[in-house]
N, C-alpha and C positions, 0 to 999 in steps of 0.2 A: 503494500499498499503506500501511498504518498501522503506524508504528514506536514502539517504547518504549524509551527509553534509561534504564538505572539508574544512579543515582549523582548527586552534588550538586557536583561540583568543577569546576575549570578543565578537566580532561580531558573531562568530559562536556558542558560549554559548546561546547567545540571540536568534538568529535563531532556534537552537534545543529547547530552552524553548517555542517558539512561536509555531513551528510545533507540539510539543508534545499536544497541545490544540486541535489539529484538530481530528475529529472523523473519518477522512479518513486514518489516519496513524496506521498502526499496529506496525512497528518496525522502529526505528532510528538508524543508525550507523554513527560515526564520525570519520573522518580520517585526522589526528591523534587525534583531540579532546584534552581536557584537563580535570583536575580534576572535573571542574564543569559540563561539558558535560558527564562525566561518571555517574553521580548522575542521568541523565535523558535519556541517550542512552548507546549503546555499543561502546566503543572506539576502533579503530583499528589501529595497529601500522603501518601505511604507510604514508609516507610524502605527503604533499599536492603537490608537484612537481613531484612526481613519477607517471606520468601519466599512463604508462603502466601497473604498479602494481594495480592501481585503477581500470583500466578498466577490468583487470583480476578478482579483487574483484567483481565488479558489475555484471560481466558475471556469476561467481560462484554462488553469492548469489542471482541472479535474483531480482536486485534493480529495482524498478520501477521509481524513480526519483532520480537525483543526483542534489545537489545545491552546487554551488561553491563559498566559502566565498572570499578568498583572490585574487589578481590579478595576482599573479605570474603563476598559472597553466593556466589560460586564456590566458595570453600572450604566453605561450608555446603551445597553441593549444589544450588543453583537450577537448574543445566543438567539434572540428572538428574530433578528434579521436573517441569521443563517438558517434556522429552522423553517421560517418561512419559505425560504427557497429549496427546502428539502436537503440540506447539508448538514452532516454530521460534526457536532462540536461539543466539546467538553467545558462545562461551566453552568451556572445557574441563569435563569431568564432575569431580565431587567428588575422585575418586581421582587424575585427573591434575593436579588443581589443587594436590596435595600438593607439587608442584615448587616453588610459593611457599610455601605453608603450613606446610611442614615443610622447614628448612634441613638436617636429618639426612638426610631421603629425598632431597633434592636432592643432597647429597654422595655418597650411595650410588649413584645414577645416573651420576654422573661417575666414581666409582671403578670401578665394574662394567663401564665402557664406555670407559676410557681417555680420557675426556674431560679435557683439561688444566685444572687448577684448582690452586689453593693446597694444600700439605700440611696435614692436619687432624687434631684429636682431638675426640671429642664427651664431654660430661659431663652428669650429670642431678641433681649434688648438689655443694653448696657445698664441703664438706670436699675432695673428690677433686680439684676444679678450682683450689682454692686452694693445694693441695699441689703441683700440676702447675706452675702459674704461678712458683713460687718457684725452679724448675730451669731456666727458660727464658731464652733471649737476645731482647731487645726490638730494636724494636717488634714487636708482636703484634696480631692482629685478633680481636676477640671478638664473636660474634653470637648474639643471643637467638633462640630457638626461637619461630615463631609471627609473629602479625601486630602489629608494634610501630610501624606507620606511618612507616616509613624513620628511626626513632630507635633501632632494636634493634642497631645496629652501632656498635663503638667501636674506633679505632685507639689502641692504649695503648703510649705511649713507654717506660714503666717498671713495675716491679712493684707500686708504690704505686697507681697510676692504674687497673691491671688488676684487682687485688684489691678496689678499690672499686667497680668497675663489676659484677665478679661477686657481690659481696655485695648491691649494690642489686637485681640481678636474682634471686637467690636467696632472699635473707633479708628485703629491704625490699620486694620484689615490686613495682617501679616499672612493671612491664607488666601486673600484676594476673595475670589467670588464664594470660597468655601467659609465654614464658620458662621453661618447666619443664625444659628442656634448652639448652644451649649448645653452640656450635661455637667451638674455639680453633685459629686457623690462621695459617700464616705471613704476613708482610707482603709484599706484591709491589709493586714499583715499575713505573710505566709511565701511558701516558695511558688513562683510562677512556672507554669509549664504550658507547652503547645501541645494541642490534641486535636491531629487532622483524622478525617474520615473520608473515604470513597463512598458516594451514596448515588442511588438511582431515584431518590425522593421517598423511598418507602423501606427499604433495607440499607445496610451500611457495613462496611469493613474498616475496622479501626486500624490506622497506621500505628507504628510504635511511638510512644510519646517522647516528646525532645523538650530541651529547655533552650530558650532564646536569652540573649543578655542585651536588653534595651539600653541600659546606661552606657554613655560615652566613655567613662572610664572606670578603672579596676573598682572592685567593690560596689558596682552600680551607681557610682556617683557620676555627677554632671547631667547636662540635659539628655532627654529622649533621643534615641536615633531609630533608623529603620532597622536596626538590629546588628550588634558588633560580633556576633558568633553564636553558635548553637552547638548542642551535642546530643546524642542519641545512642541508646535508650537512656532513659532516666532512672536510675537504681531505685530510687525511693518510692516510685510509682509501680506498685505491685498490682497483681491480676485483680484482687479484690477492689482496689482503688480504680482500676481501669473499668470494671463491671458497674461501679456506683457512678463513674462520670457518663458512661453510656445510658444507664437507666435515668439518671436525674437530668442530664443536660442534652445529651444528643437525640434521644428519643423523642422527648417531648418537644424539642425545636423543630425536629423534622416533622412530626404530626402536626403542629399547629402551622406551619407553612403551607402543607399539603391542604390542610382543612380550609384555609383561606385562599385556596386556589394559587397558591406559589410553590408548586410541587418543585423541590431543590435536588437538581442533578449537578453531580461534579464533585469538588472537594469542598467540605465545610471545615472550617478550622476555628472552633472557640479558643481563644486565650484564656487560660485558668489561673486561679490562684487557690493553693491548698491551705485553707485556713483551719483553724481549731475547730470549727464547726463542720468541715468537710469542704468539697471543691465548689468554687464559686466562679461565675463567668465575669471576666473583666470586659471582654470585646468579642465580638464574631468577626471573622474573615470569610471571604466568599471565594478563597482560591488558596493555592498551596503557599506555605509560609516562606519567606527569605529573610535570614539564611537557613532555616530549619530544613527545608527541602534538600539542601546540599548535603546535610549530614545523614537525613533520613534515606535519600534515594542510595546513598553508598552502601546502605545495609539492605536493601531490598533485593532478595533473590529471584521473585516473581517476575515474569515478563511484564513491564508496565503497560505495554498495548494490551495485555489480557484485563487489566484494571480498567482501562479506558473503554474497551469493548463491553465489559460488564456494564458499566455506567450508562453506556449509549443503548444497551440492549435489554435494559431493565432486568439484569441477571446477577446483579450484586449478592444476591441470596446464596448464589454457588459459588461465590469466589473465596478462595482460601489463600491468604498471604504468607508467603515463605520469607524468612528473614536469615541473613547470615549471622552467626554466633560471635559478633563482635561489637566493638563500640566505634562510633565515628565522632570526630570533632571537626567544626569548621571555625576558622578564625579569620575574622574579616580586617583587611588591611585598609585603612581609611586614609584620605587627603589630609593634610594639614589644614586645621581650621573646622573641619567636619564635626558636628552637623549644622555649624553655622556657615557663613562665606568661606569657602575653601580654595585651596591652590589646584590649578590645573595644567596640564602639559608637561608633567614631570615624566622622565624617562623610566620605564619599568624594566629591570633586569631579572634574569633567572628563570623565566617561565618555559623557556626551551628545554630545560632538564628533565622535565617530568613527562613528556610524551611517552605512553605506554606503560607508565607506572600503574602498579596494581594496588598500591595501599596509600598513595598520596595523589591527590588531585586539585589541579588549579582551575578555578571557576572565575571567569571574568565578569565584572559587574559595571564599572565605569571606566571603561578603555577605549582608546581609538587607535587606528594606525594612521601615521602621517610621516611623509618621506621615509617610509620604510621602517619607521621606528614605533614602538608600542608605548602609547603615552596614556597618562591618567587624564579622565574627563568627567569624572563623577566623584561623589562624596566618599562612597563606598566603592573601592577600585578593585580589589582581588579579594577573593576567598581562598584560603588554604585548607584543605579537607584533607584529614587523615584517617585511616581506619586501622585499628589495633585489636588485639586479642581481648583486651580490657580497656577500661576508660583511661586508666593512667598511661598505658601504651600509646593510646591515640592522642592524647594531649601532649606527651613527650615528643612524638612523631611530628605533629603539627607545628609546633614551636621550633623544633630543629631545622624546619625548612623555610623559616622566616628569618630575614637579615642577608648579611653579605654572602653566606654560603648557600642562600637559597633565594627566595624572592625579595625584592627591595626595590625602593625608589625614594627620592630626596624627600623628607618632610613627613614620611607615613607614619602613622599612629595606630596602635591597635592594642587591644586589653591583653593584659598578661594572665588572667584568671578565668578564662573560658574553660568550662568544664569542672572547675575545682569544687562547686557546690555538690557535685555528684561523688566526690570522694570522702565527703563528710560521712563518718560511719552511721549516725543516727540524727536526722534533722527533726 
């Protein structure tokens, strides 16, 4: 079959790498892709949000299956457009994708179905939100409505920081057309985990849990990012916890969406926090996580096309996922200044050493080729993913391949503690 992958980040590079391993696939296209996907597939110069041009390309090239990486085209309605033209595509409809596109919609789903989450209040104007904040105890979590590239959430320790963030959203419009509404919710404590499932809307198959690292700096310090690294599986999430997450969160979420005419097909990814009262939902995502996908797919033994076909053919009930008995760690190498204004155009060295490696994988995220040189062009530039027989070995292997003897570029910064929470004997 011929496959199109939509997107240009590390997640899409990992998807390309995994799909290439399938004997069912003859050719892969990436739109727009990146220099990493160009080594494995044919990049097509079409923006991931130009859904009409993507439709024309798929029709012209007779693509058999399209996989959507980022949330933006899903929220725009690419699945509805493709299905209207009888084309196979993996992802939820525009209405179902609201579960990520609208934090208010997501919170209502949780409220109506008794899905455990933080207590919350919604606001659509600065004056009301500001007045409310002055009466609250801190810390609080403030979330901007819409697509904010992982930067629309702030944990505010006091009224001053909360007032500033709300003013930045409503008055200074730091998220431009997004952020017209906000959610203010209680601060929850516990370990955060990522829990992705493949679903046809009725049945689902759980992927192994992973743990993302959102804070820019070691110890989860600094501003939120799109993710500075991830590892899988998570040692402190046992089979009993997995069943509890499935029963209390995944099943009622899918039931509710289906009941209201939003049958959810694709990858559903609730971001969770394990509190003393049990797992609670922090947010929903309507696609594979990034960088969680890089770690998780490194451990997937099952042909990923079998997963996508099961979703598309309403046969997820029959799907049995197989996993390598290993651990995987992804460390993101970010540009100087990220997640704020960051440097671009830095020469990246060392990537050519990893072709054909079976335990270390380099996934491009924010890179470009110029004058035959590989340069940085995004905030999250490269993801170094390593697989080991256990978590410690995977961590050591990943970090061993960062720096002058591995991947490096001027000004890069990265967290030195990815995966270390998984090494703590008991949390």
